[in-house]
Steps between C-alpha positions, in 0.01 A plus 500: 500500500641840397538761774597863519825547694439616859659810644803384696700743713871524412753301698851590603749420221635146498861394444624236259751342737491143625565623855170693489282219369290492817460878483380482140265214583351711779441789258315271258295342778408846630372608159299180463340567839419859401349383170239285676302222327546652152876456529774652287683394186874433489548811288321713761711348777821569306394859433419574863802328656764601244598133462558340162219286355730196532555567873127542556429175315746312723352650816139434402597147398635433849191656656272276296698189593476603866123545467518873576379616157265369233354610167220757515383504136625692198523869426319660207714471186664818366603338175719215618447192710287583809713517813432256783432661836624349826341543840602437858367182665402641844429159652854373428635634831383672816623728776393543860436835667497531880373804690607495864299766679505567871171316552437294185672272251399485133656254257417498130597287202517676162581384149756656265251770398459597866143365509374364832474120519441452874515719811478427872474744791538417870552691827861567600683656793827637361619539858457130579859429402682368196415133549126562512511730197719264296270210584193698394654603167617145432154354570305748287753484218467122491124538457516740205795338323293187460312695231817559293483286188834613357842600629511702823752784466522626856333710768495877544444616858379849590481632856540823700851645516761599557699221336776439246352375173845402368568245775146428617601589857251686718587803713299640790152447356288774654336361813688168474867559593569127552512457121812718478770315305286197415589341158140452383587431136739215578281356777196481271702367206610212720145431622331529160771347283459797264693814410362793702505878454417729795398864479296763683125473449479849348781432252337176387171685458672772295654240269164336437347840425781589258430179309131595491603813310447753779820683399617578149856422385633809682209558738484512877248420770478442873298210634384579857405192699290542815437169669633390838777753431570776249762498226567600140626335186678743269529475123740750345597504133268205439683269747459409867727713719629319809810698589845352560391337826131435424427802718292700253126517560496517882215745449329423830791627705515858381433712809198728479470593869815550708321443832267231364433150634777241518533287186610133515810609304613700807433851366207727583235644273558275199224512242444126549411523867292815445309342214440169678387683815242686290385170348465348847278793604284447192603839359558399138488860380792592728695192394446597136611858570821376664562262212447786257745722690769233475418444133534873432847500658599209277361656183680829566827325582511259203264659246287184491259461205235288675398389850347153534329390821460151642527276806243308700402788730469752218305270269223468759405863424696574184275778373533704822878463508538588132282809541692611809840460334375688191380786719852546637689445175275712281644521150851391606446139385207272412386247760356154434434174685717203401343305211619172655290540815587268787732298274739791448777373728471125447477543122814712511672238716450239228637746242823515703562148374385558143691828448832342396333235285338772288791744489342742748815547709515873428133552587521294818821658627606153619865396470554258212665259739178476700308248289624453146390147420236394252307179433791412268751499787492387862730688743616354832319603814666741746704357784298415814459800732687542824308490823353831617356626830157534341491121463605427856247370754209526260228234522431317175171649385250321279279763344138431441412447134442829324211596280536399139418748230355348184 
């Protein structure tokens, strides 16, 4: 069946060097994902990657053998032989996204297109200690991974910071100092038998929103997440901005009131404690005004193009929060509620795994050494973690089964 070529966004230029074969494969896979069910022809792939037609043919041949690509019909003829389009096979492999919140655990399984296959949510106490949390993640992951029909690439884990996304080591998570120095990435990789990527919840959310097209190639936005805490994911120049030490986006700990209430971080008058206090009093309008004040500071400082709002607390009354933030910002920047709803963080967590596979390293801001495998290769697992105080004297917890999401 003849088809009109779809509009495919340009990719970063490829390189015709054997040492960059995996990089070039990722570029081609990324374009096939962007093209959707209609697919793309080899000529279109060559044009958008800068690779030679011969290189593209070799790459697509390997992808077809691996079951990652298949024919998607023929293009309309322009005088010669109609070109054959290729499409991504989303069901060929899967990734797991894990959202560790202070009071809940959500685990999702997605296919290569990022579409939800299965999701489970269960109560969680992040302060219960590492053993209880690791056991809960292991149990819920086992339940969703049973739905994976193809290869399982790894797990992306998103949780409150601060932390080091390069090493997967946690710092003094606000309100939970016992996690300081805990090697979460390596501990979970050992438990799950999978490669693991760890990042802040707001950064994971920002990545997922970038891939949804919320920022143009050189655009910027701030994702403000009000849940059990308050943080921001920053996208600058079209890519997630983490800072050299994953310290960017600690939005909730800008001080608005010098003599304000004590924040769990140790300072006084942080916007997080002020906002959550207003929520606890049922004063949503005041919480929205405070959120808007912080957003205005951010917009003025970084010249942000767009403010996106999300998080479990905010989504319970999204219209009121959006209106309150708009009232403060005025014409400085448009305000919208996240299009991903309550899946914003967990969807982004899964994309932490898929980013390298599809050549999204620049967009994700993740180091290329973080997770650079594909279904064509199988890297060794990290070394087992050392013992840590957070694991000491913790009872082995067996979480109750979570609620399954169809």
